[in-house]
C-alpha positions in Angstrom: -6.3 2.1 -25.2 -7.0 -1.1 -23.2 -5.1 -4.4 -23.2 -7.0 -7.6 -22.6 -4.2 -9.6 -20.8 -6.1 -12.9 -20.8 -8.5 -14.0 -23.5 -9.0 -17.5 -24.9 -9.9 -16.2 -28.4 -9.5 -19.7 -29.8 -12.3 -21.2 -27.6 -14.9 -23.3 -29.4 -17.6 -21.1 -28.0 -16.5 -18.5 -30.6 -16.9 -20.8 -33.6 -15.5 -19.1 -36.6 -16.0 -15.6 -35.2 -12.6 -15.2 -33.4 -11.2 -12.7 -35.9 -14.4 -10.8 -36.0 -14.4 -10.5 -32.2 -10.8 -9.3 -32.2 -11.8 -6.6 -34.7 -14.8 -5.6 -32.6 -12.5 -5.4 -29.6 -10.2 -3.1 -31.5 -13.1 -0.9 -32.4 -14.0 -0.7 -28.7 -10.5 0.5 -27.8 -8.8 -2.8 -27.1 -5.4 -2.3 -28.6 -4.1 -5.8 -27.8 -5.5 -9.2 -26.8 -3.2 -11.8 -25.2 -4.2 -15.4 -26.1 -2.8 -18.0 -23.7 -2.5 -21.6 -24.8 -3.9 -24.3 -22.6 -2.4 -27.5 -24.0 0.1 -28.8 -26.5 -2.8 -29.4 -29.0 -3.6 -25.7 -29.3 -0.1 -24.2 -29.5 -0.3 -23.9 -33.3 -3.9 -22.6 -33.1 -3.1 -19.7 -30.8 0.0 -18.8 -32.7 -1.9 -18.7 -36.0 -4.7 -16.7 -34.6 -2.3 -14.1 -33.1 -0.8 -13.7 -36.6 -4.2 -13.3 -38.3 -5.5 -10.7 -35.9 -3.5 -7.4 -36.0 -4.3 -6.7 -32.3 -3.4 -10.1 -30.9 -0.4 -11.9 -29.4 0.0 -15.3 -27.6 1.5 -17.3 -24.8 2.4 -21.0 -24.6 1.6 -23.2 -21.7 -0.2 -26.2 -20.3 -3.2 -25.2 -18.2 -3.7 -27.1 -14.9 -7.2 -28.3 -16.0 -5.4 -30.0 -18.9 -2.7 -31.6 -16.8 -4.7 -34.8 -16.2 -4.3 -35.7 -19.9 -0.8 -34.3 -20.3 2.4 -36.4 -20.4 6.0 -35.5 -19.7 6.8 -35.4 -23.4 4.5 -32.4 -23.7 7.0 -30.5 -21.6 9.8 -31.4 -24.0 7.6 -30.3 -26.9 6.8 -27.1 -25.0 10.4 -26.2 -24.4 11.2 -26.7 -28.1 8.2 -24.7 -29.1 9.2 -21.8 -26.8 12.7 -21.9 -28.2 11.4 -21.5 -31.7 8.8 -18.9 -30.7 11.5 -16.6 -29.3 12.1 -15.4 -32.8 8.4 -14.6 -33.2 7.5 -11.0 -32.0 3.9 -12.0 -31.2 5.0 -14.5 -28.6 5.0 -12.7 -25.2 4.8 -15.1 -22.3 4.5 -18.5 -20.8 0.8 -19.4 -20.0 -1.6 -20.4 -19.0 0.0 -22.3 -16.2 -0.6 -22.7 -12.5 -2.6 -24.8 -10.0 -6.3 -25.4 -9.6 -7.5 -26.6 -6.2 -11.2 -25.8 -6.9 -12.2 -28.7 -9.1 -12.6 -31.8 -6.9 -10.9 -34.2 -9.3 -7.8 -31.9 -9.4 -7.6 -31.9 -5.6 -6.9 -35.7 -5.3 -3.4 -36.3 -4.0 -2.0 -37.8 -7.2 -3.4 -35.0 -9.3 -2.2 -32.3 -7.0 1.3 -33.8 -7.3 1.0 -33.9 -11.1 -0.2 -30.3 -11.2 2.8 -29.2 -9.1 5.2 -31.1 -11.3 3.9 -29.4 -14.5 3.8 -26.0 -12.9 7.4 -26.3 -11.7 8.7 -27.6 -15.0 7.0 -24.8 -16.9 8.4 -22.2 -14.4 11.8 -23.6 -15.3 11.1 -22.9 -19.0 10.0 -19.4 -18.1 13.1 -18.9 -16.0 15.4 -20.3 -18.6 14.0 -18.0 -21.4 13.6 -15.0 -19.1 9.8 -14.9 -19.8 6.9 -13.7 -17.6 4.1 -16.2 -16.7 0.4 -16.0 -16.8 -0.7 -17.9 -13.7 -4.0 -19.7 -12.9 -4.3 -19.4 -9.1 -7.8 -20.7 -8.3 -7.9 -21.7 -4.7 -4.1 -21.9 -4.9 -2.7 -18.4 -4.4 -0.2 -19.4 -1.6 0.9 -22.6 -3.3 1.6 -21.0 -6.7 3.4 -18.2 -4.9 5.6 -20.7 -3.1 6.8 -22.3 -6.4 7.2 -18.9 -8.0 9.5 -17.9 -5.2 11.6 -21.1 -5.7 11.8 -21.0 -9.5 11.8 -17.4 -10.4 10.3 -16.3 -13.7 10.7 -12.8 -15.2 7.6 -11.6 -13.4 4.0 -12.4 -14.4 0.3 -12.0 -13.9 -1.8 -13.7 -11.2 -4.8 -14.2 -13.5 -8.4 -13.7 -12.1 -6.9 -12.8 -8.7 -9.2 -13.3 -5.8 -6.9 -13.6 -2.8 -6.3 -11.5 0.3 -4.5 -8.2 0.6 -1.6 -10.0 2.1 -1.4 -12.4 -0.8 -1.8 -9.6 -3.3 1.2 -7.8 -1.7 3.3 -11.0 -1.8 2.6 -11.3 -5.6 3.4 -7.7 -6.1 6.7 -8.1 -4.2 7.5 -11.1 -6.5 7.2 -8.9 -9.6 3.7 -9.8 -10.5 0.7 -7.8 -11.7 -2.8 -8.8 -10.6 -5.5 -9.6 -13.2 -9.0 -8.3 -12.7 -12.0 -9.0 -15.0 -15.7 -9.5 -15.1 -16.0 -10.6 -11.5 -15.5 -7.1 -10.2 -18.6 -5.9 -12.1 -20.9 -7.8 -9.6 -21.9 -5.8 -6.6 -21.9 -9.0 -4.5 -18.2 -9.6 -5.2 -17.2 -7.5 -2.2 -13.6 -8.8 -1.7 -12.6 -8.5 -5.3 -14.1 -5.0 -5.5 -12.3 -3.9 -2.4 -9.0 -5.3 -3.8 -9.6 -3.5 -7.1 -10.4 -0.2 -5.3 -7.6 -0.2 -2.8 -4.6 -1.9 -4.3 -2.0 0.3 -6.0 -3.1 1.0 -9.6 0.5 0.2 -10.6 -0.2 -3.5 -9.7 -3.4 -4.0 -11.8 -4.0 -5.2 -15.3 -7.4 -5.9 -16.9 -8.6 -9.0 -18.6 -11.8 -10.8 -19.8 -10.9 -14.5 -19.6 -13.3 -14.7 -22.5 -15.4 -16.7 -23.2 -15.7 -17.1 -19.4 -16.3 -14.7 -16.5 -18.8 -12.5 -18.3 -19.4 -9.1 -16.8 -22.7 -8.3 -15.1 -24.3 -6.6 -18.1 -24.1 -9.7 -20.3 -24.0 -12.5 -17.8 -24.6 -15.4 -18.4 -23.9 -14.8 -22.1 -20.5 -15.7 -23.6 -17.8 -13.1 -22.8 -15.8 -11.4 -25.5 -12.6 -9.3 -25.6 -14.5 -6.1 -26.4 -15.9 -6.2 -22.8 -12.6 -5.3 -21.3 -13.3 -1.6 -21.9 -16.5 -1.8 -19.8 -14.7 -3.8 -17.2 -12.0 -1.1 -17.1 -14.7 1.6 -16.7 -16.1 -0.2 -13.7 -12.6 -0.5 -12.2 -12.2 3.3 -12.7 -15.5 3.9 -11.0 -14.6 1.8 -8.0 -11.3 3.7 -7.6 -12.8 7.1 -8.3 -10.5 7.6 -11.2 -11.2 8.5 -14.8 -11.4 5.7 -17.3 -8.7 7.3 -19.5 -6.3 7.3 -16.5 -7.0 3.7 -15.7 -6.7 2.7 -19.3 -3.3 4.3 -19.6 -2.1 2.9 -16.3 -3.2 -0.7 -16.9 -1.8 -0.6 -20.4 1.5 0.6 -19.0 1.4 -2.2 -16.4 0.8 -4.9 -19.0 3.7 -3.6 -21.1 6.0 -3.4 -18.1 5.3 -7.1 -17.1 5.5 -8.3 -20.7 8.5 -6.6 -22.3 8.0 -8.6 -25.5 4.5 -7.1 -25.8 6.0 -3.6 -25.4 8.4 -4.3 -28.2 5.6 -5.7 -30.4 3.4 -2.6 -29.9 6.4 -0.3 -30.4 7.2 -1.9 -33.8 
């Protein structure tokens, strides 16, 4: 069994096919799909979708790309939503949160400051409710790590990790797992493939980030959660391990970093 630890199953690219895609993923051996929210406006959407698909759960958070249009009241709303969601077994984490210093507009001083503010406030929510975080770390690995060390959540996942070995080790020491997805299926992605091959298997989880980051065999088509099995097979090949071994290990890693997910799947 595989777990897709990061899939935007509510994305508009899927139209009305989200539930069908979750079912197709289950047929492909994907036992659970984690659906992170990106903004206050889709909190109810991801929650509802996670309750409609038997192999889905959700996280709540404000994505850095959505921070430009967010207001401080959204953080008050989020804290209240998280407090209510703690009674929901399908709620497993805070996410997607983080920093994005790749998009030029988000790199402007005022927007960098606003991103940091929203990240830190959401880390406080994670800390206060003892929840793991799903972190967006695009061109911001060191900066996110700095804030995670200051406001300590209950572990988390560095989503779509593409840093150095030293950064990887720092996240691991902070109680994080590292998310690998479709990028590692491209032969030109030398650094990501080296990381995936050489890091301890105990530190790795798999993800699709669907509808984005399509693996090589369907690129540039829209990604779907069913592809996590193929991504996992490539990871196994890079490591010289069997796919079943990698599936078991990455599933265990996902359950270790998201205890509420473990409880959900044990129910």
